[in-house]
C-alpha positions in Angstrom: 140.1 100.3 89.9 137.4 101.3 92.5 135.6 98.7 94.5 132.0 97.9 93.4 129.3 99.6 95.4 127.8 97.3 98.1 124.4 95.8 97.5 121.5 97.2 99.5 119.2 94.5 98.2 116.7 93.5 100.9 114.2 90.7 101.2 110.9 91.0 103.1 109.0 87.8 103.1 108.9 86.7 99.5 109.5 90.3 98.2 113.0 91.3 97.1 113.7 95.1 97.0 116.7 96.8 95.5 117.2 98.7 98.7 115.4 99.1 102.1 114.0 102.6 101.4 110.2 102.8 101.1 107.9 105.9 101.1 105.6 105.8 104.1 101.9 106.3 103.5 101.2 110.1 103.4 101.5 113.1 101.1 104.7 111.9 99.3 102.8 108.7 98.2 99.4 110.5 97.5 99.3 109.9 93.7 100.6 107.6 91.1 102.8 110.3 89.6 104.5 111.0 92.9 105.1 107.3 93.5 106.5 106.9 89.9 108.8 109.9 90.5 110.0 108.3 93.8 110.9 105.1 91.9 112.8 107.1 89.3 114.8 108.7 92.2 115.7 105.3 93.6 113.1 104.5 96.2 112.3 100.8 96.3 108.6 101.0 97.2 105.7 102.9 98.6 103.0 102.2 101.2 99.6 103.5 100.4 96.3 103.7 102.2 94.1 103.8 99.1 94.7 103.1 95.5 92.3 104.7 92.9 92.8 105.7 89.3 94.4 109.1 88.9 91.2 110.4 87.1 88.9 109.5 90.0 87.8 112.3 92.3 88.8 111.9 95.9 86.5 113.7 98.3 87.7 115.0 101.6 85.6 113.2 104.3 85.1 114.7 107.8 85.6 114.2 110.6 89.2 113.1 110.2 89.6 111.7 113.7 87.7 110.1 116.5 88.1 109.6 120.2 87.1 106.6 122.3 86.9 106.3 126.0 86.3 103.1 128.0 84.6 103.3 131.4 88.0 103.4 133.3 90.0 105.8 131.2 90.4 109.5 131.9 92.2 110.2 128.6 90.8 109.3 125.1 92.4 107.1 122.5 92.7 108.9 119.2 92.2 107.4 115.8 94.5 108.4 112.9 93.8 111.8 111.4 95.6 111.0 108.2 96.0 113.9 105.8 93.6 115.6 103.5 92.9 113.3 100.6 92.2 116.1 98.2 95.3 118.1 98.9 97.4 119.5 96.1 100.3 117.1 95.5 103.8 118.0 96.7 105.7 120.1 94.2 108.0 117.9 92.0 
């Protein structure tokens, strides 16, 4: 008789996950359908930047990045460019 598979259950604060695998915020977590598909494939969770109804239009806002310099710095600090919000979802 084979040994049972080890548990990958993970606890983060008060949240218990079936495994430690989460989608990072980005194109793979860009829509509700993509996140639902990831759950069906075994991912335990997803990180999102924005949650809106699937029927709501998301406009691509520019500029997508910004630079800041302080008086003593020769190189800028860059803000997150993210990814185009209106991009076509990844193929499923």
